[in-house]
C-alpha positions in Angstrom: 236.2 32.7 -170.0 233.4 35.2 -169.4 231.5 35.3 -172.8 228.1 36.3 -171.1 226.2 39.9 -170.7 222.9 40.4 -169.6 220.9 42.9 -171.8 219.4 46.4 -169.7 216.8 49.0 -171.3 215.8 51.7 -170.3 213.6 52.1 -169.0 213.3 48.7 -167.5 209.8 47.4 -167.4 210.8 44.2 -165.5 212.5 45.6 -162.9 209.8 45.6 -160.5 209.9 41.7 -160.9 213.9 40.7 -160.7 213.9 39.3 -163.8 216.8 40.9 -166.9 215.2 41.6 -170.5 217.9 38.5 -171.8 220.8 37.8 -172.4 223.9 36.9 -174.5 225.9 34.2 -174.6 228.5 34.0 -177.0 226.5 35.3 -181.3 223.3 33.8 -179.1 220.6 35.5 -177.3 218.0 34.2 -175.2 215.3 36.7 -174.4 212.6 36.9 -171.2 209.3 36.0 -171.8 207.6 39.1 -173.3 204.5 39.4 -172.4 202.1 42.9 -173.1 203.3 45.1 -170.4 205.0 48.8 -172.4 208.1 50.2 -171.5 206.3 51.6 -168.4 205.0 48.9 -167.3 201.7 49.3 -167.6 199.7 46.4 -169.6 198.1 46.6 -173.1 195.4 45.7 -174.3 194.0 44.4 -171.5 191.5 42.1 -172.9 191.9 42.1 -176.3 194.4 39.7 -177.4 195.5 41.4 -180.8 196.5 43.8 -179.4 199.1 42.4 -176.6 200.3 40.7 -178.8 201.4 42.8 -181.6 202.8 45.1 -178.0 204.6 41.2 -177.1 206.8 42.1 -180.8 206.9 44.9 -179.7 208.8 44.5 -177.1 211.0 41.5 -178.8 212.5 44.0 -180.9 213.3 46.4 -178.8 215.2 43.5 -176.2 216.6 42.3 -179.5 218.2 45.0 -180.5 219.5 45.7 -177.4 221.3 42.8 -178.0 221.9 43.3 -181.5 219.7 41.9 -183.6 216.8 41.5 -184.4 213.1 39.6 -185.4 214.8 38.0 -188.6 217.6 36.7 -186.6 215.2 34.0 -184.2 215.6 31.4 -184.4 212.7 29.9 -181.6 210.4 30.7 -179.9 208.3 29.1 -177.7 204.7 30.5 -177.3 202.4 30.5 -173.8 198.4 31.3 -174.1 195.8 31.9 -171.7 193.4 30.0 -173.9 194.7 27.7 -177.0 191.2 29.1 -178.7 193.7 31.2 -179.7 196.3 29.0 -181.7 194.8 30.1 -185.1 196.0 34.0 -183.6 198.8 32.6 -183.5 199.6 31.1 -187.0 198.3 34.1 -188.5 201.2 36.6 -186.4 203.9 33.6 -187.6 203.3 34.3 -191.0 203.1 38.3 -190.0 205.4 38.9 -187.8 208.2 36.2 -189.6 209.2 35.1 -193.0 211.1 31.4 -194.0 212.3 29.6 -193.2 209.9 30.2 -189.9 211.6 30.2 -186.8 211.3 26.7 -184.8 208.2 26.9 -181.9 206.4 25.5 -179.4 203.1 26.5 -177.6 201.7 25.9 -174.4 198.5 26.8 -172.6 199.5 28.0 -169.4 196.3 28.5 -166.6 197.8 32.1 -166.0 200.6 34.3 -166.5 202.2 36.5 -164.6 200.0 39.4 -164.3 196.0 37.8 -164.5 195.2 40.4 -167.3 198.3 38.7 -169.8 196.7 36.8 -172.2 200.2 35.7 -174.4 203.5 35.9 -173.1 206.2 35.0 -176.0 210.5 33.8 -175.2 212.9 33.9 -178.7 216.3 32.2 -178.9 217.8 34.4 -181.3 221.6 35.0 -183.2 223.3 37.5 -183.6 
């Protein structure tokens, strides 16, 4: 039984890194970590956490739409921060980008992300 399908984007800013934007498996979507990289592959908001976070959610929305879903159907997020000092901004972002009941959430601080100027990355599990 083949009930899985890669989510594709055009243009795909993750293509140079050999990463699928996400996968649809049955009625579930599993998104790759989304960072502040625009459709052309450029980093957005170097040194500006709020601008990077806004781009992350633009990217999440784009991949969800390509997979047949939307932000209201997110059930789990994992958030990677390069500095836990941004945690209060994440709490406010949850209230801005989601509504109750909020998705399940894991947040971790990491030494670095894939590219030096990135400050936040979020991966998502959602339903269709």
